[in-house]
DRENTORKOL-3810 file (N, C-alpha, C; in nm, 4 decimals):
REM DRENTORKOL-3810
@n.u->8.2340; n.v->10.6705; n.w->10.9777; ca.u->8.2338; ca.v->10.5120; ca.w->10.9542; c.u->8.2218; c.v->10.4582; c.w->11.1036
@n.u->8.1202; n.v->10.3553; n.w->11.0805; ca.u->8.1111; ca.v->10.2695; ca.w->11.2160; c.u->8.2104; c.v->10.1741; c.w->11.2860
@n.u->8.1810; n.v->10.1668; n.w->11.3874; ca.u->8.3208; ca.v->10.0938; ca.w->11.4659; c.u->8.2409; c.v->9.9349; c.w->11.4277
@n.u->8.3611; n.v->9.8667; n.w->11.4078; ca.u->8.3735; ca.v->9.7307; ca.w->11.3677; c.u->8.4408; c.v->9.6623; c.w->11.4575
@n.u->8.4237; n.v->9.5590; n.w->11.5434; ca.u->8.5133; ca.v->9.4863; ca.w->11.6314; c.u->8.5826; c.v->9.4047; c.w->11.5437
@n.u->8.7035; n.v->9.3774; n.w->11.5851; ca.u->8.7985; ca.v->9.2805; ca.w->11.5211; c.u->8.7571; c.v->9.1315; c.w->11.4948
@n.u->8.8146; n.v->9.0622; n.w->11.4152; ca.u->8.7554; ca.v->8.9337; ca.w->11.3882; c.u->8.8142; c.v->8.8563; c.w->11.5038
@n.u->8.9145; n.v->8.8570; n.w->11.5944; ca.u->8.9254; ca.v->8.7881; ca.w->11.7193; c.u->8.8339; c.v->8.8110; c.w->11.8304
@n.u->8.7958; n.v->8.9383; n.w->11.8400; ca.u->8.7046; ca.v->8.9677; ca.w->11.9180; c.u->8.5465; c.v->8.8856; c.w->11.9006
@n.u->8.5015; n.v->8.8819; n.w->11.7633; ca.u->8.3979; ca.v->8.8195; ca.w->11.7472; c.u->8.4334; c.v->8.6523; c.w->11.7371
@n.u->8.5356; n.v->8.6094; n.w->11.7111; ca.u->8.5826; ca.v->8.4873; ca.w->11.7202; c.u->8.5559; c.v->8.4117; c.w->11.8658
@n.u->8.6280; n.v->8.5090; n.w->11.9594; ca.u->8.6064; ca.v->8.4681; ca.w->12.0896; c.u->8.4766; c.v->8.4525; c.w->12.1638
@n.u->8.3593; n.v->8.4951; n.w->12.0605; ca.u->8.2034; ca.v->8.4987; ca.w->12.1425; c.u->8.1823; c.v->8.3380; c.w->12.0792
@n.u->8.2647; n.v->8.2539; n.w->12.0114; ca.u->8.2351; ca.v->8.1567; ca.w->11.9285; c.u->8.2820; c.v->8.0215; c.w->11.9929
@n.u->8.3498; n.v->8.0535; n.w->12.1426; ca.u->8.4308; ca.v->7.9648; ca.w->12.2242; c.u->8.3250; c.v->7.8555; c.w->12.2774
@n.u->8.3677; n.v->7.7464; n.w->12.2810; ca.u->8.2961; ca.v->7.6504; ca.w->12.3652; c.u->8.3722; c.v->7.5301; c.w->12.3658
@n.u->8.4470; n.v->7.5059; n.w->12.5192; ca.u->8.5322; ca.v->7.4168; ca.w->12.5444; c.u->8.4703; c.v->7.2868; c.w->12.5282
@n.u->8.3268; n.v->7.2878; n.w->12.5278; ca.u->8.2740; ca.v->7.1257; ca.w->12.5133; c.u->8.1912; c.v->7.0884; c.w->12.3830
@n.u->8.2458; n.v->7.1840; n.w->12.3011; ca.u->8.1602; ca.v->7.1613; ca.w->12.1571; c.u->8.2680; c.v->7.0809; c.w->12.0552
@n.u->8.2141; n.v->7.0047; n.w->11.9713; ca.u->8.2910; ca.v->6.9574; ca.w->11.8514; c.u->8.2929; c.v->7.0411; c.w->11.7361
@n.u->8.2110; n.v->7.1299; n.w->11.7326; ca.u->8.1824; ca.v->7.2458; ca.w->11.6302; c.u->8.3166; c.v->7.2879; c.w->11.5836
@n.u->8.3515; n.v->7.2807; n.w->11.4651; ca.u->8.4884; ca.v->7.3248; ca.w->11.4307; c.u->8.5182; c.v->7.4669; c.w->11.4272
@n.u->8.4072; n.v->7.5793; n.w->11.4044; ca.u->8.4508; ca.v->7.6822; ca.w->11.4362; c.u->8.4409; c.v->7.7500; c.w->11.6031
@n.u->8.4138; n.v->7.6412; n.w->11.6877; ca.u->8.4055; ca.v->7.6453; ca.w->11.8338; c.u->8.5632; c.v->7.6057; c.w->11.8803
@n.u->8.6050; n.v->7.5123; n.w->11.8025; ca.u->8.7429; ca.v->7.4589; ca.w->11.8355; c.u->8.8402; c.v->7.5324; c.w->11.7504
@n.u->8.8296; n.v->7.6027; n.w->11.6561; ca.u->8.9049; ca.v->7.6937; ca.w->11.6062; c.u->8.9129; c.v->7.8115; c.w->11.6751
@n.u->8.8071; n.v->7.8630; n.w->11.7324; ca.u->8.8077; ca.v->7.9570; ca.w->11.8670; c.u->8.8803; c.v->7.9624; c.w->11.9912
@n.u->8.8624; n.v->7.8431; n.w->12.0437; ca.u->8.9182; ca.v->7.7496; ca.w->12.1586; c.u->9.0869; c.v->7.7689; c.w->12.1209
@n.u->9.1182; n.v->7.7458; n.w->11.9973; ca.u->9.2843; ca.v->7.7424; ca.w->11.9878; c.u->9.3112; c.v->7.8965; c.w->11.9603
@n.u->9.2486; n.v->7.9288; n.w->11.9022; ca.u->9.2785; ca.v->8.0821; ca.w->11.8860; c.u->9.3285; c.v->8.1740; c.w->11.9801
@n.u->9.2583; n.v->8.1048; n.w->12.1031; ca.u->9.2538; ca.v->8.1979; ca.w->12.2121; c.u->9.3663; c.v->8.1837; c.w->12.2944
@n.u->9.4661; n.v->8.0597; n.w->12.2422; ca.u->9.5930; ca.v->8.0426; ca.w->12.3153; c.u->9.7079; c.v->8.1018; c.w->12.2095
@n.u->9.6519; n.v->8.1368; n.w->12.1017; ca.u->9.7521; ca.v->8.1546; ca.w->12.0293; c.u->9.8405; c.v->8.3018; c.w->12.0628
@n.u->9.9245; n.v->8.2951; n.w->12.1114; ca.u->9.9660; ca.v->8.4631; ca.w->12.1421; c.u->10.0163; c.v->8.5164; c.w->12.0572
@n.u->10.0426; n.v->8.4888; n.w->11.9135; ca.u->10.0519; ca.v->8.5909; ca.w->11.8109; c.u->9.9387; c.v->8.6243; c.w->11.7163
@n.u->9.8178; n.v->8.5618; n.w->11.7646; ca.u->9.6994; ca.v->8.6060; ca.w->11.6763; c.u->9.6882; c.v->8.7503; c.w->11.6234
@n.u->9.6642; n.v->8.8097; n.w->11.5137; ca.u->9.6593; ca.v->8.9406; ca.w->11.5157; c.u->9.5052; c.v->8.9912; c.w->11.5604
@n.u->9.5175; n.v->9.0473; n.w->11.7036; ca.u->9.3939; ca.v->9.0374; ca.w->11.7847; c.u->9.3073; c.v->9.1689; c.w->11.7230
@n.u->9.3730; n.v->9.2513; n.w->11.6421; ca.u->9.3253; ca.v->9.3853; ca.w->11.6165; c.u->9.2576; c.v->9.3768; c.w->11.4716
@n.u->9.2925; n.v->9.2886; n.w->11.4035; ca.u->9.2586; ca.v->9.2800; ca.w->11.2540; c.u->9.1413; c.v->9.2321; c.w->11.1914
@n.u->9.1137; n.v->9.2891; n.w->11.1079; ca.u->8.9633; ca.v->9.2827; ca.w->11.0398; c.u->8.9727; c.v->9.2481; c.w->10.9056
@n.u->9.0896; n.v->9.2386; n.w->10.8194; ca.u->9.1265; ca.v->9.2010; ca.w->10.6896; c.u->9.1022; c.v->9.0595; c.w->10.6681
@n.u->9.0518; n.v->9.0216; n.w->10.5944; ca.u->9.0461; ca.v->8.8660; ca.w->10.5223; c.u->9.2032; c.v->8.8506; c.w->10.4856
@n.u->9.2430; n.v->8.9241; n.w->10.4159; ca.u->9.3722; ca.v->8.8784; ca.w->10.3607; c.u->9.4869; c.v->8.8336; c.w->10.4715
@n.u->9.5105; n.v->8.9573; n.w->10.5469; ca.u->9.5695; ca.v->8.9557; ca.w->10.6402; c.u->9.5684; c.v->8.8349; c.w->10.7391
@n.u->9.4545; n.v->8.8163; n.w->10.7669; ca.u->9.4466; ca.v->8.7006; ca.w->10.8584; c.u->9.4245; c.v->8.5732; c.w->10.8099
@n.u->9.3950; n.v->8.5634; n.w->10.6774; ca.u->9.4256; ca.v->8.4512; ca.w->10.5859; c.u->9.5721; c.v->8.4050; c.w->10.5875
@n.u->9.6292; n.v->8.5149; n.w->10.5177; ca.u->9.7975; ca.v->8.5024; ca.w->10.5152; c.u->9.8458; c.v->8.4552; c.w->10.6709
@n.u->9.7997; n.v->8.5108; n.w->10.7664; ca.u->9.8665; ca.v->8.4787; ca.w->10.9181; c.u->9.8207; c.v->8.3347; c.w->10.9423
@n.u->9.7008; n.v->8.2890; n.w->10.9193; ca.u->9.6673; ca.v->8.1491; ca.w->10.9398; c.u->9.7163; c.v->8.0601; c.w->10.8763
@n.u->9.7595; n.v->8.0663; n.w->10.7506; ca.u->9.7961; ca.v->7.9929; ca.w->10.6523; c.u->9.9402; c.v->7.9390; c.w->10.6967
@n.u->10.0335; n.v->8.0607; n.w->10.7728; ca.u->10.1662; ca.v->8.0435; ca.w->10.7706; c.u->10.2064; c.v->7.9838; c.w->10.9314
@n.u->10.0892; n.v->8.0263; n.w->11.0248; ca.u->10.0991; ca.v->8.0157; ca.w->11.1502; c.u->10.0105; c.v->7.9107; c.w->11.2550
@n.u->9.8875; n.v->7.8943; n.w->11.2180; ca.u->9.7853; ca.v->7.8292; ca.w->11.2444; c.u->9.7682; c.v->7.6744; c.w->11.2373
@n.u->9.8641; n.v->7.6205; n.w->11.2859; ca.u->9.8941; ca.v->7.4484; ca.w->11.2659; c.u->9.7616; c.v->7.3888; c.w->11.3262
@n.u->9.6938; n.v->7.4506; n.w->11.4342; ca.u->9.5392; ca.v->7.3979; ca.w->11.4808; c.u->9.4376; c.v->7.3829; c.w->11.4314
@n.u->9.4877; n.v->7.4755; n.w->11.2901; ca.u->9.3369; ca.v->7.4887; ca.w->11.2050; c.u->9.3560; c.v->7.3775; c.w->11.0727
@n.u->9.2506; n.v->7.2971; n.w->11.1151; ca.u->9.2742; ca.v->7.1801; ca.w->10.9814; c.u->9.2470; c.v->7.2013; c.w->10.8549
@n.u->9.1726; n.v->7.2975; n.w->10.8363; ca.u->9.1150; ca.v->7.3676; ca.w->10.7017; c.u->9.1017; c.v->7.4991; c.w->10.7089
@n.u->9.1428; n.v->7.5610; n.w->10.5917; ca.u->9.1253; ca.v->7.7007; ca.w->10.5948; c.u->8.9606; c.v->7.7512; c.w->10.5744
@n.u->8.8853; n.v->7.6416; n.w->10.5258; ca.u->8.7403; ca.v->7.6644; ca.w->10.5041; c.u->8.6881; c.v->7.6663; c.w->10.6351
@n.u->8.7204; n.v->7.6389; n.w->10.7404; ca.u->8.6696; ca.v->7.6571; ca.w->10.8594; c.u->8.6950; c.v->7.8136; c.w->10.8769
@n.u->8.8321; n.v->7.8762; n.w->10.8780; ca.u->8.8332; ca.v->8.0066; ca.w->10.8878; c.u->8.7187; c.v->8.0953; c.w->10.7947
@n.u->8.7169; n.v->8.0264; n.w->10.6614; ca.u->8.6408; ca.v->8.1284; ca.w->10.5704; c.u->8.4914; c.v->8.1234; c.w->10.6227
@n.u->8.4060; n.v->8.0018; n.w->10.6905; ca.u->8.2840; ca.v->7.9872; ca.w->10.7306; c.u->8.2989; c.v->8.0776; c.w->10.8536
@n.u->8.3832; n.v->8.0973; n.w->10.9204; ca.u->8.3880; ca.v->8.2052; ca.w->11.0357; c.u->8.3975; c.v->8.3421; c.w->11.0038
@n.u->8.4697; n.v->8.3539; n.w->10.9071; ca.u->8.4902; ca.v->8.4934; ca.w->10.8549; c.u->8.3544; c.v->8.5627; c.w->10.7783
@n.u->8.2967; n.v->8.4553; n.w->10.7046; ca.u->8.1625; ca.v->8.4898; ca.w->10.6745; c.u->8.0505; c.v->8.5315; c.w->10.7628
@n.u->8.0592; n.v->8.4516; n.w->10.8783; ca.u->7.9578; ca.v->8.4881; ca.w->10.9650; c.u->7.9960; c.v->8.6097; c.w->11.0628
@n.u->8.1362; n.v->8.6495; n.w->11.0455; ca.u->8.1730; ca.v->8.7684; ca.w->11.1253; c.u->8.1139; c.v->8.8979; c.w->11.0255
@n.u->8.1505; n.v->8.8688; n.w->10.9078; ca.u->8.0912; ca.v->8.9920; ca.w->10.7873; c.u->7.9496; c.v->8.9954; c.w->10.8314
@n.u->7.8600; n.v->8.8718; n.w->10.8203; ca.u->7.7368; ca.v->8.9184; ca.w->10.8393; c.u->7.6752; c.v->8.9524; c.w->10.9759
@n.u->7.7466; n.v->8.9855; n.w->11.0406; ca.u->7.7328; ca.v->9.0215; ca.w->11.1935; c.u->7.7844; c.v->9.1470; c.w->11.2056
@n.u->7.8802; n.v->9.1755; n.w->11.1236; ca.u->7.9317; ca.v->9.3407; ca.w->11.1383; c.u->7.8549; c.v->9.4265; c.w->11.0196
@n.u->7.7498; n.v->9.3544; n.w->10.9327; ca.u->7.7088; ca.v->9.4391; ca.w->10.8243; c.u->7.5600; c.v->9.4955; c.w->10.8957
@n.u->7.5679; n.v->9.5992; n.w->10.9554; ca.u->7.4145; ca.v->9.6276; ca.w->11.0455; c.u->7.3883; c.v->9.7528; c.w->10.9693
END
């Protein structure tokens, strides 16, 4: 089984403090979230966490889009 980086690690590559892009803002905010599941890869576990704990995420569709990009990057 090939190594796959965590979603958080992927998300950190999307940070950009000067961007108004929703995924960049999600990444910026997730970086400051001390309880974000940093080792997680599972869509369901990440989704559950964000729905309950991420007041900084204005729409779960932003997570869905970021997770889809993550999956595409990880399928090599």
